C-alpha positions in Angstrom: 2.0 -8.2 0.6 -1.1 -6.1 1.5 -3.4 -8.5 -0.4 -1.8 -11.6 1.2 -2.1 -10.2 4.7 -5.6 -8.9 4.3 -7.4 -11.9 2.9 -8.8 -14.9 4.6 -6.5 -17.9 4.6 -4.1 -15.6 2.6 -5.9 -16.7 -0.5 -5.5 -13.3 -2.2 -9.3 -13.1 -3.0 -11.5 -13.2 0.2 -10.7 -9.9 2.0 -11.1 -9.7 5.7 -13.2 -6.6 5.5 -14.7 -4.1 3.1 -12.0 -1.5 3.9 -9.2 -3.8 2.8 -11.1 -4.7 -0.4 -11.6 -1.0 -1.2 -7.9 -0.2 -0.6 -6.8 -3.1 -2.7 -9.0 -2.0 -5.6 -7.7 1.5 -5.4 -4.1 0.4 -5.3 -4.6 -1.9 -8.3 -6.4 0.8 -10.2 -3.7 3.4 -9.6 -0.8 1.1 -10.3 -2.5 0.0 -13.6 -3.2 3.6 -14.5 0.4 4.6 -13.8 1.9 1.7 -15.8 -0.4 2.5 -18.7 0.5 6.2 -18.7 4.2 5.8 -18.3 5.1 2.2 -19.3 8.9 2.8 -19.4 9.1 4.5 -16.0 9.7 2.7 -12.8 6.7 3.1 -10.3 7.4 3.6 -6.7 4.7 1.2 -5.3 5.4 2.2 -1.7 4.7 5.9 -2.5 1.4 4.9 -4.2 0.5 2.8 -1.2 1.0 5.7 1.1 -1.1 8.0 -1.1 -4.0 5.5 -1.0 -4.1 4.1 2.5 -5.3 6.2 5.5 -3.3 6.9 8.6 -5.0 5.6 11.7 -3.8 7.2 15.0 -0.5 8.2 13.4 0.1 4.7 11.9 0.0 3.6 8.3 -3.0 1.3 7.9 -2.2 -2.2 6.9 1.4 -2.3 8.1 0.8 -3.4 11.7 3.8 -2.6 14.0 5.8 -1.7 10.9 3.6 1.3 10.3 4.3 2.9 13.7 6.8 5.7 13.4 8.3 4.2 10.2 7.3 7.0 7.8 9.3 10.1 7.1 8.5 13.2 5.0 10.6 14.3 2.2 9.6 17.2 0.0 5.9 16.7 0.9 5.9 13.0 0.1 5.9 10.3 2.8 8.4 7.5 2.4 8.7 4.2 4.3 12.1 3.0 5.3 12.8 -0.7 5.3 10.9 -3.5 3.6 8.6 -2.7 0.7 4.9 -3.1 1.2 4.7 -5.1 -2.0 7.3 -7.8 -1.3 6.1 -11.2 -0.1 
């Protein structure tokens, strides 16, 4: 969903800004790295997203109004309740 929302014309290739391109590249890198290291383990893509993206003024970057007050802390990790960042 991040890639879809942060590209021109929702083409999945032409990012709206350099920040979005960098975040997408880091997300892709980390997810590929995790799937290579632990291929039989389920990867929590939302947790990876929250590790990669910055918070801006108390909101999770890239989630729009969904990022406002939607995160909770649990054992030092932030989790998002509701819809996955990765679903389309």
